[in-house]
C-alpha positions in Angstrom: 91.0 161.5 101.9 87.6 162.3 100.4 87.1 160.2 97.2 85.9 162.4 94.4 83.4 159.9 93.0 81.5 156.9 94.2 83.7 154.4 92.3 86.7 155.5 94.3 84.7 155.2 97.5 83.4 151.7 96.5 86.9 150.5 95.7 88.5 151.9 98.9 85.7 150.3 101.0 86.2 147.0 99.2 90.0 147.0 99.9 89.4 148.0 103.5 86.8 145.2 104.0 89.1 142.5 102.5 92.1 143.7 104.5 90.2 143.8 107.8 87.8 140.8 107.7 89.1 138.7 104.8 89.9 135.1 105.5 93.2 133.6 104.4 93.2 131.2 101.5 96.0 130.0 99.2 94.9 128.8 95.8 97.8 127.6 93.7 99.9 128.1 96.8 99.6 131.9 96.7 98.4 133.5 99.9 95.4 135.8 99.7 92.8 137.4 101.9 89.4 136.5 100.6 85.7 137.2 101.0 83.1 135.0 99.6 79.9 136.1 97.8 80.6 139.9 97.6 78.5 142.3 95.6 79.6 145.8 94.5 77.2 148.4 93.0 78.9 150.7 90.6 77.6 153.9 89.0 78.6 153.4 85.4 78.6 157.1 84.7 81.7 157.2 87.0 83.6 154.1 85.9 87.2 155.2 86.5 89.2 154.8 89.7 91.3 157.9 90.0 93.6 157.2 93.0 97.2 158.1 92.2 98.8 155.4 94.4 97.1 152.7 92.3 99.2 153.8 89.3 96.6 152.5 86.8 97.6 152.2 83.2 94.9 154.5 81.7 96.0 153.9 78.1 95.8 150.2 78.7 92.4 150.6 80.4 91.0 152.3 77.2 92.8 149.9 74.9 91.6 146.8 76.8 88.0 148.0 76.7 88.3 148.7 72.9 90.0 145.4 72.3 87.3 143.4 74.1 84.4 145.3 72.5 86.1 144.7 69.1 85.8 141.0 69.6 89.6 140.5 69.5 91.7 137.7 71.1 95.1 138.3 69.5 98.2 138.9 71.6 99.8 141.4 69.2 96.9 143.8 69.2 96.8 144.3 73.0 100.4 143.6 74.1 101.7 147.1 73.0 99.7 148.5 75.9 100.8 146.1 78.6 104.2 144.5 79.2 102.9 141.6 81.1 99.7 140.6 79.4 101.3 138.3 76.8 102.4 136.0 79.7 98.8 134.8 79.9 98.8 133.4 76.3 99.5 129.7 75.9 101.0 130.0 72.4 101.9 133.7 72.2 99.4 134.2 69.4 95.9 134.1 71.0 94.3 134.2 74.4 92.2 131.2 75.2 90.0 133.1 77.7 89.6 136.3 75.8 86.2 137.9 76.5 85.9 139.7 73.1 84.9 136.8 70.8 82.3 135.5 73.2 80.9 139.0 73.6 80.7 139.9 69.9 79.2 136.5 69.1 76.3 137.1 71.5 75.7 140.9 71.2 73.1 140.3 68.5 71.1 138.1 70.8 71.3 140.7 73.6 70.0 143.5 71.4 67.3 141.3 69.9 66.1 140.1 73.3 65.7 143.6 74.6 64.2 144.9 71.4 61.6 142.1 71.4 60.8 142.6 75.1 62.1 145.7 77.0 61.5 143.7 80.3 63.4 140.6 79.1 65.5 138.6 81.5 67.1 136.7 78.7 69.7 139.2 77.5 72.7 137.2 78.7 76.2 136.8 77.4 78.1 133.6 78.6 81.8 134.0 78.8 82.8 130.8 80.7 83.8 127.9 78.6 82.2 124.6 79.6 84.9 122.0 80.5 87.8 124.4 79.9 91.1 122.8 78.9 94.2 123.5 80.9 95.4 127.0 80.1 97.1 130.0 81.6 94.1 132.1 80.6 90.9 130.8 82.3 88.2 133.5 82.2 87.4 135.1 85.6 84.0 136.2 84.3 81.2 133.6 84.0 78.5 135.8 82.5 77.0 139.3 82.1 73.3 140.1 81.8 71.6 143.2 80.7 68.2 144.4 81.8 66.2 147.6 81.1 64.2 149.1 83.9 62.8 152.7 84.0 64.8 153.5 80.8 68.1 152.5 82.5 70.2 149.7 81.2 71.7 147.6 84.1 74.6 145.2 83.8 74.9 142.2 86.1 78.3 140.5 86.2 78.9 137.1 87.7 82.6 136.4 88.5 84.0 133.1 89.7 87.1 135.0 90.9 87.9 138.7 91.3 91.3 140.2 92.2 90.4 143.5 93.9 93.8 145.0 93.1 94.7 143.8 89.6 91.3 143.1 88.1 88.5 145.2 89.6 89.6 148.6 88.4 89.7 147.4 84.8 86.7 145.1 85.0 84.4 147.8 86.3 85.5 150.1 83.5 85.4 147.4 80.7 81.9 146.3 81.5 80.7 149.9 81.9 82.0 150.6 78.4 80.3 147.5 77.1 77.0 148.7 78.7 77.5 152.0 77.0 78.0 150.1 73.7 74.8 148.2 74.2 72.9 151.5 75.0 74.1 152.8 71.6 73.1 149.6 69.8 69.6 149.9 71.3 69.4 153.6 70.5 70.0 152.8 66.8 67.0 150.4 67.1 64.8 153.2 68.5 65.1 152.2 72.2 66.5 155.2 74.2 68.2 154.1 77.4 70.9 155.4 79.7 73.4 153.3 81.7 72.2 152.4 85.1 74.1 150.5 87.8 76.7 147.7 87.4 75.9 144.9 89.7 79.3 143.2 90.2 79.1 139.8 92.0 82.2 137.9 92.9 82.2 134.4 94.4 85.7 135.0 95.5 86.7 138.6 96.1 90.4 138.7 97.1 93.7 140.4 97.5 97.1 138.7 97.1 99.6 139.1 99.9 102.0 140.9 97.5 99.5 143.7 97.2 98.5 144.2 100.9 100.8 147.1 101.5 99.9 148.9 98.3 96.2 148.4 99.0 96.6 150.0 102.4 98.4 153.0 100.9 95.5 153.5 98.5 93.1 153.9 101.4 94.9 157.1 102.2 95.8 158.1 98.6 95.6 161.2 96.5 92.8 161.7 94.0 94.0 162.6 90.5 90.7 164.1 89.4 87.3 163.1 88.0 85.9 162.0 84.6 83.0 163.9 83.0 80.1 161.5 82.6 79.6 160.1 79.1 77.3 161.9 76.8 75.9 159.1 74.5 74.9 161.7 72.0 78.6 162.2 71.3 78.7 158.9 69.5 76.9 157.6 66.4 77.0 154.0 67.6 78.9 151.1 69.1 81.8 151.2 66.7 82.2 154.9 67.1 82.7 154.4 70.9 85.2 151.7 70.2 87.2 154.1 67.9 87.0 156.7 70.7 88.5 154.3 73.2 91.3 153.4 70.7 92.0 157.1 70.2 92.4 157.6 74.0 94.7 154.5 74.2 96.9 155.9 71.4 97.1 159.4 72.9 95.2 160.9 70.0 93.5 164.2 71.0 89.9 163.6 71.9 87.2 165.8 73.3 84.4 165.0 75.8 84.4 161.5 77.3 87.7 160.4 78.8 89.7 163.3 77.6 91.0 163.7 81.2 92.7 160.4 81.1 95.2 161.8 78.6 96.5 164.3 81.2 97.3 161.5 83.7 100.4 159.3 83.8 99.8 155.7 82.9 
């Protein structure tokens, strides 16, 4: 199989590396193959894994990105797009570890830091909760940082734990979308930038035993197609991008970015 974009290739290579040289570990009694301190570099203009055998939920993918970027943490606003996600809520109403509120609360700081100093290293969003209480929803992401270099906006993600099967395909997309949103916020402040690379660092990059066979099948899988790179000029701002993602999730007809997702099952 020849992956049609670099994100497909990166993901297949990651699965292959874990399966072949990963070390067995069993947190919470669940067997995994694990690699420590793994970094992936993702081209954010190609943020969608398009391998048929993965059977990704593309409507959920768009909905989760919009939900996070909206700052939401309610179960009832995301559960229509996923049958299983409500299982991670402690009370059936809210998610303790939801990224959205943390992100929305700190976006203003990120934009101000980069507007005040284009070379700033302080545009950081912290997602981890200090001394977290017991919960079914402990955040996997510790932080994300944004830096501008050569008119490109880079995103640096720091993960305490990353499931290469369940989490990675959505995380790479979600934080690419967030980076596009930050690009749009900066453009509205007169700073014209394009998305660069996503630096995705995982302290534990792993696969659960229940996904070993599926992961192997994906290394020889079929490519559904490719996504046209985002044209930021298509959007008037951050909220316009969020509305576009909701439209894709709700199967409303869209043009341009992500319109291909609506022709794929999931």
